[in-house]
DRENVEX-274939 format. One record per atom (N, C-alpha, C): z negated, y negated, x; residue in three letters. Coordinates in steps of 0.1 Angstrom, whole numbers, padded with zeros to 4 digits, always signed. Example, Ala and Ser with C-alpha at 12.3 -4.5 7.8 and 13.67 -1.06 7.14 Angstrom:
% DRENVEX-274939
-0078+0057+0132ala/-0078+0045+0123ala/-0078+0033+0132ala/-0071+0022+0128ser/-0071+0011+0137ser/-0079+0000+0129ser/
% end
This chain:
% DRENVEX-274939
+0000+0011+0015unk/+0001-0002+0000unk/+0002-0016+0007unk/-0009-0009+0024unk/-0009-0028+0026unk/+0003-0027+0035unk/+0010-0014+0038unk/+0025-0018+0045unk/+0036-0025+0034unk/+0033-0026+0026unk/+0046-0030+0016unk/+0041-0042+0009unk/+0030-0039+0011unk/+0022-0059+0014unk/+0020-0068+0021unk/+0025-0061+0039unk/+0029-0072+0048unk/+0049-0073+0043unk/+0048-0057+0042unk/+0065-0060+0039unk/+0068-0081+0028unk/+0063-0069+0023unk/+0064-0087+0013unk/+0062-0099+0016unk/+0047-0102+0029unk/+0046-0113+0029unk/+0060-0118+0031unk/+0063-0101+0049unk/+0069-0111+0060unk/+0084-0115+0047unk/+0086-0112+0036unk/+0102-0117+0026unk/+0101-0121+0022unk/+0089-0128+0019unk/+0089-0145+0013unk/+0089-0155+0021unk/+0078-0147+0039unk/+0077-0161+0043unk/+0099-0166+0047unk/+0101-0155+0050unk/+0120-0153+0050unk/+0123-0159+0046unk/+0119-0159+0033unk/+0126-0171+0021unk/+0124-0187+0026unk/+0113-0186+0023unk/+0104-0204+0026unk/+0115-0206+0040unk/+0114-0196+0048unk/+0122-0210+0058unk/+0137-0206+0056unk/+0143-0203+0054unk/+0154-0198+0051unk/+0161-0215+0040unk/+0151-0216+0029unk/+0149-0221+0016unk/+0149-0244+0027unk/+0140-0242+0038unk/+0139-0249+0047unk/+0150-0255+0052unk/+0155-0249+0056unk/+0166-0252+0073unk/+0176-0258+0065unk/+0181-0246+0053unk/+0192-0249+0044unk/+0189-0269+0038unk/+0177-0272+0036unk/+0169-0283+0028unk/+0176-0296+0044unk/+0181-0290+0049unk/+0172-0299+0060unk/+0185-0300+0067unk/+0192-0289+0068unk/+0209-0296+0072unk/+0217-0302+0061unk/+0215-0302+0050unk/+0219-0301+0035unk/+0219-0318+0038unk/+0205-0330+0042unk/+0204-0335+0042unk/+0201-0345+0054unk/+0212-0342+0066unk/+0217-0345+0076unk/+0226-0352+0083unk/+0230-0356+0072unk/+0240-0365+0074unk/+0238-0382+0074unk/+0251-0389+0071unk/+0242-0400+0066unk/+0236-0408+0054unk/+0227-0412+0050unk/+0218-0410+0038unk/+0222-0434+0039unk/+0221-0434+0023unk/+0223-0444+0021unk/+0209-0452+0021unk/+0201-0466+0017unk/+0190-0470+0016unk/+0180-0464+0006unk/+0182-0454-0004unk/+0174-0446-0010unk/+0170-0432-0003unk/+0180-0432+0009unk/+0178-0418+0018unk/+0182-0408+0012unk/+0194-0412+0001unk/+0201-0398-0004unk/+0210-0396+0007unk/+0218-0384+0012unk/+0224-0385+0013unk/+0251-0385+0013unk/+0257-0397+0016unk/+0267-0406+0013unk/+0271-0389+0014unk/+0279-0397-0003unk/+0296-0387-0001unk/+0307-0396+0002unk/+0311-0392+0013unk/+0327-0401+0019unk/+0341-0401+0007unk/+0342-0418+0000unk/+0355-0414-0010unk/+0359-0415-0003unk/+0371-0413-0009unk/+0387-0418+0002unk/+0393-0430-0005unk/+0397-0434-0003unk/+0405-0443-0006unk/+0422-0445-0010unk/+0426-0440-0013unk/+0452-0448-0013unk/+0445-0469-0015unk/+0460-0462-0007unk/+0465-0474-0007unk/+0476-0476-0004unk/+0484-0478-0012unk/+0497-0483-0019unk/+0504-0496-0005unk/+0518-0492+0002unk/+0521-0503+0010unk/+0535-0496+0009unk/+0549-0503+0015unk/+0565-0514+0012unk/+0571-0485+0010unk/+0558-0481+0021unk/+0566-0472+0027unk/+0556-0457+0019unk/+0554-0463+0007unk/+0548-0456+0000unk/+0527-0453-0003unk/+0525-0445+0002unk/+0507-0445-0003unk/+0499-0435+0010unk/+0489-0441+0016unk/+0482-0435+0024unk/+0461-0429+0022unk/+0464-0417+0019unk/+0448-0415+0017unk/+0436-0413+0025unk/+0432-0426+0027unk/+0423-0422+0035unk/+0411-0431+0036unk/+0400-0414+0040unk/+0385-0415+0038unk/+0380-0428+0042unk/+0376-0434+0033unk/+0363-0450+0032unk/+0359-0452+0046unk/+0359-0460+0063unk/+0359-0466+0064unk/+0355-0455+0079unk/+0374-0448+0078unk/+0380-0443+0093unk/+0374-0447+0104unk/+0371-0441+0111unk/+0357-0441+0127unk/+0374-0437+0135unk/+0387-0426+0140unk/+0392-0431+0150unk/+0407-0436+0145unk/+0409-0447+0148unk/+0421-0462+0145unk/+0426-0462+0154unk/+0442-0460+0152unk/+0452-0463+0159unk/+0458-0468+0153unk/+0464-0489+0161unk/+0471-0495+0160unk/+0479-0500+0162unk/+0492-0502+0156unk/+0501-0510+0166unk/+0513-0515+0160unk/+0496-0527+0153unk/+0509-0543+0150unk/+0493-0549+0153unk/+0497-0557+0166unk/+0487-0567+0172unk/+0475-0578+0163unk/+0489-0585+0155unk/+0475-0587+0142unk/+0472-0580+0135unk/+0476-0572+0135unk/+0465-0555+0131unk/+0450-0556+0142unk/+0455-0554+0152unk/+0443-0554+0159unk/+0427-0568+0163unk/+0440-0577+0160unk/+0439-0593+0166unk/+0423-0589+0150unk/+0429-0581+0143unk/+0417-0586+0130unk/+0405-0579+0130unk/+0411-0562+0132unk/+0403-0554+0135unk/+0387-0558+0148unk/+0395-0566+0153unk/+0387-0573+0170unk/+0376-0587+0160unk/+0381-0593+0153unk/+0387-0601+0142unk/+0365-0601+0133unk/+0365-0584+0131unk/+0357-0580+0121unk/+0348-0572+0123unk/+0349-0567+0140unk/+0337-0557+0146unk/+0343-0543+0148unk/+0360-0538+0143unk/+0359-0524+0135unk/+0368-0522+0150unk/+0358-0507+0159unk/+0364-0508+0169unk/+0378-0500+0162unk/+0381-0494+0174unk/+0399-0491+0174unk/+0398-0478+0189unk/+0407-0466+0187unk/+0408-0462+0197unk/+0419-0456+0207unk/+0429-0464+0201unk/+0441-0462+0203unk/+0452-0472+0201unk/+0454-0481+0211unk/+0470-0493+0215unk/+0477-0485+0217unk/+0489-0489+0216unk/+0500-0493+0229unk/+0495-0505+0241unk/+0494-0502+0249unk/+0485-0508+0258unk/+0502-0516+0269unk/+0510-0520+0264unk/+0526-0528+0271unk/+0525-0534+0265unk/+0523-0552+0267unk/+0524-0563+0256unk/+0520-0574+0255unk/+0500-0562+0260unk/+0495-0568+0258unk/+0487-0579+0257unk/+0488-0590+0241unk/+0478-0604+0242unk/+0473-0602+0249unk/+0472-0614+0261unk/+0458-0620+0268unk/+0451-0622+0264unk/+0448-0629+0247unk/+0436-0628+0244unk/+0427-0612+0237unk/+0438-0604+0236unk/+0429-0593+0237unk/+0435-0582+0244unk/+0431-0587+0254unk/+0433-0575+0270unk/+0429-0568+0270unk/+0411-0567+0264unk/+0399-0563+0266unk/+0404-0544+0265unk/+0420-0546+0252unk/+0417-0530+0251unk/+0429-0530+0258unk/+0437-0533+0269unk/+0443-0524+0282unk/+0435-0514+0287unk/+0421-0516+0286unk/+0411-0509+0293unk/+0410-0491+0287unk/+0402-0487+0299unk/+0407-0473+0300unk/+0392-0468+0286unk/+0390-0475+0283unk/+0378-0465+0274unk/+0390-0468+0256unk/+0400-0473+0264unk/+0415-0474+0249unk/+0423-0461+0253unk/+0428-0454+0243unk/+0446-0444+0246unk/+0447-0455+0252unk/+0464-0454+0252unk/+0475-0458+0256unk/+0487-0451+0252unk/+0492-0456+0241unk/+0497-0445+0226unk/+0509-0451+0227unk/+0511-0457+0236unk/+0531-0456+0244unk/+0528-0477+0243unk/+0546-0480+0235unk/+0540-0490+0244unk/+0555-0501+0219unk/+0558-0514+0217unk/+0553-0513+0206unk/+0567-0506+0192unk/+0578-0506+0212unk/+0589-0504+0205unk/+0590-0481+0203unk/+0576-0482+0218unk/+0583-0464+0217unk/+0570-0457+0219unk/+0566-0456+0206unk/+0551-0445+0208unk/+0554-0434+0220unk/+0541-0432+0216unk/+0540-0413+0222unk/+0530-0408+0212unk/+0539-0403+0209unk/+0537-0394+0196unk/+0524-0383+0200unk/+0526-0381+0214unk/+0515-0369+0222unk/+0505-0374+0216unk/+0500-0382+0230unk/+0488-0393+0224unk/+0481-0390+0213unk/+0490-0403+0210unk/+0486-0403+0190unk/+0478-0393+0185unk/+0490-0383+0186unk/+0481-0367+0180unk/+0467-0363+0181unk/+0463-0361+0194unk/+0456-0358+0207unk/+0446-0362+0201unk/+0445-0378+0195unk/+0437-0389+0191unk/+0430-0383+0180unk/+0433-0370+0169unk/+0433-0372+0158unk/+0431-0380+0149unk/+0438-0386+0143unk/+0437-0402+0138unk/+0425-0399+0125unk/+0425-0417+0120unk/+0419-0410+0105unk/+0426-0425+0098unk/+0431-0428+0108unk/+0441-0436+0102unk/+0453-0445+0111unk/+0468-0448+0109unk/+0478-0457+0120unk/+0481-0463+0115unk/+0474-0477+0119unk/+0486-0489+0115unk/+0497-0492+0119unk/+0508-0496+0112unk/+0517-0497+0118unk/+0526-0512+0114unk/+0535-0518+0118unk/+0543-0527+0117unk/+0561-0533+0110unk/+0569-0534+0115unk/+0585-0542+0109unk/+0588-0535+0125unk/+0579-0533+0140unk/+0588-0529+0150unk/+0585-0511+0153unk/+0580-0506+0139unk/+0580-0491+0139unk/+0579-0487+0130unk/+0589-0495+0118unk/+0589-0490+0104unk/+0601-0478+0100unk/+0611-0475+0109unk/+0621-0466+0112unk/+0613-0455+0115unk/+0606-0454+0121unk/+0596-0439+0124unk/+0579-0437+0117unk/+0584-0445+0105unk/+0566-0438+0092unk/+0566-0426+0092unk/+0584-0418+0092unk/+0581-0409+0087unk/+0571-0399+0096unk/+0576-0397+0112unk/+0567-0397+0119unk/+0552-0394+0121unk/+0551-0407+0120unk/+0531-0410+0127unk/+0531-0409+0111unk/+0532-0402+0100unk/+0527-0405+0088unk/+0524-0386+0092unk/+0533-0376+0093unk/+0532-0364+0101unk/+0518-0366+0109unk/+0514-0370+0110unk/+0505-0371+0123unk/+0488-0374+0113unk/+0488-0387+0107unk/+0477-0389+0097unk/+0479-0397+0084unk/+0473-0399+0079unk/+0477-0411+0068unk/+0479-0427+0079unk/+0495-0433+0071unk/+0493-0447+0081unk/+0495-0458+0069unk/+0494-0471+0073unk/+0502-0478+0065unk/+0510-0493+0068unk/+0520-0488+0068unk/+0523-0501+0072unk/+0515-0515+0067unk/+0519-0524+0075unk/+0511-0533+0075unk/+0522-0552+0080unk/+0532-0550+0079unk/+0542-0554+0079unk/+0543-0570+0066unk/+0546-0590+0071unk/+0542-0594+0070unk/+0558-0601+0060unk/+0557-0597+0047unk/+0566-0611+0044unk/+0573-0622+0042unk/+0582-0626+0055unk/+0584-0641+0054unk/+0590-0644+0044unk/+0591-0637+0033unk/+0594-0648+0024unk/+0592-0649+0016unk/+0570-0644+0012unk/+0561-0647+0019unk/+0548-0648+0014unk/+0546-0651+0033unk/+0545-0652+0042unk/+0525-0652+0040unk/+0520-0665+0028unk/+0506-0662+0033unk/+0501-0649+0022unk/+0507-0646+0007unk/+0506-0639-0004unk/+0509-0625+0005unk/+0517-0622+0018unk/+0514-0606+0020unk/+0507-0605+0030unk/+0499-0615+0036unk/+0489-0618+0055unk/+0485-0613+0040unk/+0475-0620+0031unk/+0458-0620+0027unk/+0459-0610+0016unk/+0471-0600+0010unk/+0474-0587+0006unk/+0466-0581+0020unk/+0471-0583+0032unk/+0471-0571+0043unk/+0456-0572+0046unk/+0457-0584+0048unk/+0437-0589+0053unk/+0427-0581+0042unk/+0430-0584+0028unk/+0418-0578+0015unk/+0425-0563+0015unk/+0432-0553+0020unk/+0434-0543+0022unk/+0429-0532+0039unk/+0426-0548+0044unk/+0415-0538+0055unk/+0402-0542+0056unk/+0397-0550+0041unk/+0394-0550+0039unk/+0381-0541+0035unk/+0387-0539+0028unk/+0384-0527+0013unk/+0392-0513+0026unk/+0396-0513+0034unk/+0395-0493+0044unk/+0383-0501+0052unk/+0379-0509+0054unk/+0361-0511+0066unk/+0355-0511+0061unk/+0352-0515+0043unk/+0336-0525+0042unk/+0340-0535+0042unk/+0351-0547+0044unk/+0344-0556+0055unk/+0349-0566+0039unk/+0347-0567+0029unk/+0357-0576+0021unk/+0356-0586+0021unk/+0332-0590+0021unk/+0329-0598+0013unk/+0332-0612+0030unk/+0337-0601+0046unk/+0335-0609+0053unk/+0347-0613+0057unk/+0361-0604+0048unk/+0375-0615+0050unk/+0378-0622+0040unk/+0369-0626+0023unk/+0369-0633+0018unk/+0372-0647+0021unk/+0360-0652+0034unk/+0355-0660+0036unk/+0358-0667+0047unk/+0369-0661+0057unk/+0377-0657+0065unk/+0392-0659+0066unk/+0395-0660+0047unk/+0404-0667+0040unk/+0401-0677+0035unk/+0395-0677+0031unk/+0389-0687+0025unk/+0393-0705+0036unk/+0382-0698+0045unk/+0389-0711+0059unk/+0398-0715+0065unk/+0415-0707+0063unk/+0422-0705+0064unk/+0431-0712+0052unk/+0431-0712+0035unk/+0434-0719+0033unk/+0431-0730+0038unk/+0415-0732+0032unk/+0413-0749+0040unk/+0422-0748+0052unk/+0421-0745+0060unk/+0430-0747+0074unk/+0443-0755+0066unk/+0447-0744+0063unk/+0463-0743+0057unk/+0468-0759+0050unk/+0455-0757+0041unk/+0455-0770+0029unk/+0459-0785+0040unk/+0447-0792+0049unk/+0447-0799+0057unk/+0459-0802+0063unk/+0465-0792+0072unk/+0477-0795+0082unk/+0491-0794+0067unk/+0490-0784+0056unk/+0500-0796+0052unk/+0505-0810+0040unk/+0491-0811+0044unk/+0496-0825+0033unk/+0488-0835+0044unk/+0495-0834+0056unk/+0493-0842+0062unk/+0510-0841+0066unk/+0516-0826+0066unk/+0530-0826+0075unk/+0541-0830+0060unk/+0538-0829+0051unk/+0542-0835+0040unk/+0546-0847+0037unk/+0531-0856+0044unk/+0540-0870+0036unk/+0543-0879+0049unk/+0547-0863+0061unk/+0555-0878+0073unk/+0573-0875+0074unk/+0575-0883+0071unk/+0590-0891+0071unk/+0594-0876+0085unk/+0599-0869+0086unk/+0601-0864+0097unk/+0603-0845+0096unk/+0620-0844+0100unk/+0617-0835+0101unk/+0622-0827+0114unk/+0620-0811+0112unk/+0616-0803+0122unk/+0627-0788+0127unk/+0622-0790+0139unk/+0634-0775+0137unk/+0622-0766+0146unk/+0629-0752+0144unk/+0621-0735+0153unk/+0629-0735+0160unk/+0625-0731+0175unk/+0637-0722+0183unk/+0629-0709+0191unk/+0635-0705+0191unk/+0627-0687+0203unk/+0640-0693+0218unk/+0635-0698+0230unk/+0638-0692+0237unk/+0636-0677+0245unk/+0651-0674+0245unk/+0645-0663+0258unk/+0662-0667+0268unk/+0651-0667+0279unk/+0667-0662+0290unk/+0677-0670+0290unk/+0671-0687+0285unk/+0682-0694+0289unk/+0692-0699+0276unk/+0688-0690+0264unk/+0697-0690+0254unk/+0689-0696+0242unk/+0687-0699+0232unk/+0678-0704+0217unk/+0683-0699+0209unk/+0673-0698+0197unk/+0674-0690+0178unk/+0671-0696+0174unk/+0680-0708+0160unk/+0671-0712+0153unk/+0664-0705+0144unk/+0657-0709+0137unk/+0648-0706+0126unk/+0638-0707+0110unk/+0649-0710+0098unk/+0648-0716+0096unk/+0631-0710+0079unk/+0632-0714+0067unk/+0624-0713+0060unk/+0625-0699+0052unk/+0615-0690+0050unk/+0619-0676+0049unk/+0620-0668+0055unk/+0620-0670+0077unk/+0626-0666+0081unk/+0613-0664+0090unk/+0613-0658+0099unk/+0601-0646+0112unk/+0589-0662+0113unk/+0597-0671+0113unk/+0583-0682+0120unk/+0589-0691+0108unk/+0591-0693+0092unk/+0590-0700+0091unk/+0584-0707+0079unk/+0573-0698+0090unk/+0561-0700+0080unk/+0557-0721+0084unk/+0561-0718+0091unk/+0558-0737+0100unk/+0564-0746+0085unk/+0579-0742+0075unk/+0584-0749+0064unk/+0570-0746+0053unk/+0567-0735+0056unk/+0571-0729+0035unk/+0550-0728+0038unk/+0544-0726+0042unk/+0530-0727+0049unk/+0525-0741+0054unk/+0531-0745+0061unk/+0525-0756+0073unk/+0531-0767+0063unk/+0540-0762+0062unk/+0550-0772+0050unk/+0558-0789+0058unk/+0560-0779+0067unk/+0572-0793+0078unk/+0584-0792+0072unk/+0592-0802+0076unk/+0608-0806+0070unk/+0612-0799+0077unk/+0628-0795+0071unk/+0643-0787+0072unk/+0649-0805+0074unk/+0651-0799+0094unk/+0670-0809+0098unk/+0674-0800+0099unk/+0678-0783+0095unk/+0688-0776+0091unk/+0690-0769+0074unk/+0691-0773+0065unk/+0687-0765+0052unk/+0691-0750+0051unk/+0704-0751+0062unk/+0713-0743+0059unk/+0713-0727+0069unk/+0698-0725+0080unk/+0699-0717+0086unk/+0700-0706+0089unk/+0701-0698+0087unk/+0709-0685+0091unk/+0694-0674+0083unk/+0689-0668+0076unk/+0675-0658+0077unk/+0684-0646+0080unk/+0671-0647+0096unk/+0672-0630+0100unk/+0668-0628+0114unk/+0659-0619+0107unk/+0642-0613+0120unk/+0646-0620+0137unk/+0665-0620+0143unk/+0668-0625+0155unk/+0664-0636+0155unk/+0667-0646+0145unk/+0669-0655+0139unk/+0693-0661+0146unk/+0698-0674+0142unk/+0704-0673+0145unk/+0707-0680+0159unk/+0716-0679+0162unk/+0720-0680+0176unk/+0727-0697+0175unk/+0719-0702+0184unk/+0730-0722+0186unk/+0727-0726+0200unk/+0733-0735+0199unk/+0739-0739+0214unk/+0731-0754+0209unk/+0729-0753+0224unk/+0723-0768+0231unk/+0727-0787+0221unk/+0741-0787+0220unk/+0753-0793+0214unk/+0743-0791+0197unk/+0743-0781+0192unk/+0734-0779+0171unk/+0721-0788+0177unk/+0713-0780+0186unk/+0699-0783+0185unk/+0703-0804+0185unk/+0716-0816+0197unk/+0716-0823+0196unk/+0727-0835+0176unk/+0731-0823+0178unk/+0735-0821+0166unk/+0730-0824+0152unk/+0717-0822+0154unk/+0710-0823+0140unk/+0697-0826+0142unk/+0697-0834+0160unk/+0677-0843+0160unk/+0673-0838+0154unk/+0665-0830+0156unk/+0649-0830+0152unk/+0643-0839+0158unk/+0630-0847+0150unk/+0624-0851+0158unk/+0612-0849+0155unk/+0608-0830+0155unk/+0604-0823+0160unk/+0606-0811+0162unk/+0605-0804+0172unk/+0615-0790+0178unk/+0599-0778+0184unk/+0599-0778+0176unk/+0588-0763+0178unk/+0595-0754+0186unk/+0586-0749+0195unk/+0594-0738+0208unk/+0587-0722+0211unk/+0593-0713+0208unk/+0588-0699+0208unk/+0594-0694+0222unk/+0581-0691+0238unk/+0591-0689+0240unk/+0587-0673+0248unk/+0601-0658+0243unk/+0595-0654+0243unk/+0601-0642+0255unk/+0602-0650+0270unk/+0604-0650+0283unk/+0589-0644+0286unk/+0575-0657+0279unk/+0566-0655+0286unk/+0548-0651+0275unk/+0563-0640+0264unk/+0550-0630+0261unk/+0554-0614+0267unk/+0564-0609+0267unk/+0572-0605+0276unk/+0573-0597+0287unk/+0571-0610+0297unk/+0566-0604+0312unk/+0559-0614+0314unk/+0550-0611+0329unk/+0546-0619+0336unk/+0551-0626+0341unk/+0548-0641+0348unk/+0554-0647+0364unk/+0569-0649+0351unk/+0569-0651+0345unk/+0586-0654+0338unk/+0582-0671+0339unk/+0595-0675+0339unk/+0601-0686+0339unk/+0596-0698+0325unk/+0587-0704+0325unk/+0593-0710+0321unk/+0598-0718+0305unk/+0598-0718+0291unk/+0612-0725+0288unk/+0613-0741+0288unk/+0605-0740+0294unk/+0605-0759+0289unk/+0615-0760+0299unk/+0614-0758+0312unk/+0630-0762+0324unk/+0642-0758+0313unk/+0648-0748+0307unk/+0660-0742+0301unk/+0662-0758+0294unk/+0656-0756+0280unk/+0646-0761+0268unk/+0650-0779+0266unk/+0646-0780+0282unk/+0639-0799+0283unk/+0656-0802+0290unk/+0671-0795+0285unk/+0683-0802+0299unk/+0683-0815+0289unk/+0692-0820+0296unk/+0704-0834+0291unk/+0709-0842+0278unk/+0716-0830+0273unk/+0715-0832+0252unk/+0697-0831+0248unk/+0695-0822+0248unk/+0681-0820+0243unk/+0669-0838+0246unk/+0669-0836+0256unk/+0664-0851+0254unk/+0676-0865+0257unk/+0684-0866+0249unk/+0687-0879+0239unk/+0680-0872+0222unk/+0678-0863+0222unk/+0671-0862+0197unk/+0655-0866+0206unk/+0652-0864+0192unk/+0640-0877+0187unk/+0623-0872+0192unk/+0635-0858+0193unk/+0623-0848+0193unk/+0614-0851+0205unk/+0632-0851+0213unk/+0617-0857+0232unk/+0619-0869+0236unk/+0626-0882+0231unk/+0620-0897+0234unk/+0606-0896+0227unk/+0606-0891+0214unk/+0588-0892+0207unk/+0579-0886+0218unk/+0582-0871+0222unk/+0570-0868+0227unk/+0569-0853+0219unk/+0577-0848+0211unk/+0578-0840+0201unk/+0580-0828+0200unk/+0583-0824+0213unk/+0589-0812+0217unk/+0572-0799+0220unk/+0571-0791+0213unk/+0557-0787+0208unk/+0566-0773+0205unk/+0554-0760+0217unk/+0552-0753+0227unk/+0541-0747+0222unk/+0546-0735+0216unk/+0537-0729+0210unk/+0534-0719+0210unk/+0521-0713+0216unk/+0517-0693+0225unk/+0525-0690+0219unk/+0532-0678+0232unk/+0537-0666+0220unk/+0531-0660+0224unk/+0514-0654+0222unk/+0512-0650+0226unk/+0505-0646+0207unk/+0506-0652+0205unk/+0502-0656+0188unk/+0519-0651+0176unk/+0525-0663+0180unk/+0538-0662+0173unk/+0545-0649+0171unk/+0548-0643+0187unk/+0563-0637+0189unk/+0551-0623+0189unk/+0543-0619+0196unk/+0529-0610+0199unk/+0522-0605+0188unk/+0516-0612+0185unk/+0504-0607+0170unk/+0501-0617+0162unk/+0512-0625+0152unk/+0513-0630+0141unk/+0512-0623+0132unk/+0497-0628+0122unk/+0495-0618+0106unk/+0482-0617+0109unk/+0470-0620+0125unk/+0459-0610+0124unk/+0452-0628+0114unk/+0436-0624+0114unk/+0431-0630+0113unk/+0423-0650+0122unk/+0426-0643+0137unk/+0420-0653+0148unk/+0437-0657+0148unk/+0449-0652+0154unk/+0462-0651+0152unk/+0464-0663+0140unk/+0463-0664+0125unk/+0465-0670+0124unk/+0460-0689+0119unk/+0450-0678+0120unk/+0443-0702+0127unk/+0445-0705+0141unk/+0446-0696+0148unk/+0456-0704+0160unk/+0472-0708+0162unk/+0473-0702+0148unk/+0498-0706+0150unk/+0494-0717+0139unk/+0483-0718+0132unk/+0485-0733+0123unk/+0473-0748+0132unk/+0466-0737+0139unk/+0461-0751+0151unk/+0472-0760+0159unk/+0481-0746+0160unk/+0490-0755+0167unk/+0499-0762+0165unk/+0505-0764+0150unk/+0513-0771+0146unk/+0506-0782+0148unk/+0493-0792+0146unk/+0493-0794+0143unk/+0487-0803+0162unk/+0497-0805+0165unk/+0499-0811+0179unk/+0518-0823+0173unk/+0520-0815+0163unk/+0538-0819+0156unk/+0530-0833+0154unk/+0509-0836+0154unk/+0506-0849+0148unk/+0499-0861+0158unk/
% end
């Protein structure tokens, strides 16, 4: 009888031990403020190329758009992989060894991306044609900015990032600051009796950009009048000559130096731009040739920080 009693006691003890162990294991995950284990939620993000189902507040993040990287940096969100070619100077820390190099903006290293086992991948226009290959590896979100409705798509992108990472309030505050900044600049620009021309300088050649183009936010958002209403809308701009610049005779000439963005120690565009023809324009005579920071304008446009700096930079025209 004693033998069976001992067996029964040991059996009950084993059940209690097992139950305690199971309870401890189930409570070992992340908990909310009430001490209840959190359930990981899945968010469905719809974008131009489809939709992505992403775990809320993903940890393994790969970014192929410097505007998104700029934004995540501002929000304090960690990333794992970035293309480490031509990183903007103000985001130079992401060229460090603690971040995985996943290729370049145009030539991703898919093997490196796959090894990271990302929870989410962010891409934009430069990688758009590779969307399907990214989506095979992990949920992929397209974050390109629509030039035809710049502020609307920019704000949509920022709010999407806020939703994914639980940073809605911070994003809302940042966007309010940007809207106030834009309104102040636009009011000044629209009151000017001046017309502007935007050009991209590249190895001695120039391309013009107008409303609803890649850099058209200077007209559409900041409110500067155009010197030419008929500039072709194109990603690469309308090829023009220096004679064209003199003919149109802008009061303000905004210049983005592509070489400065992608090449170290590149010769500044100023030498090519400020030639004998351009020196005859109102912009040159009035000291209104504005060289915009290529890091923000060419590489990382559409980010929280870059947007503030882009708007601030056009204030030089005042």
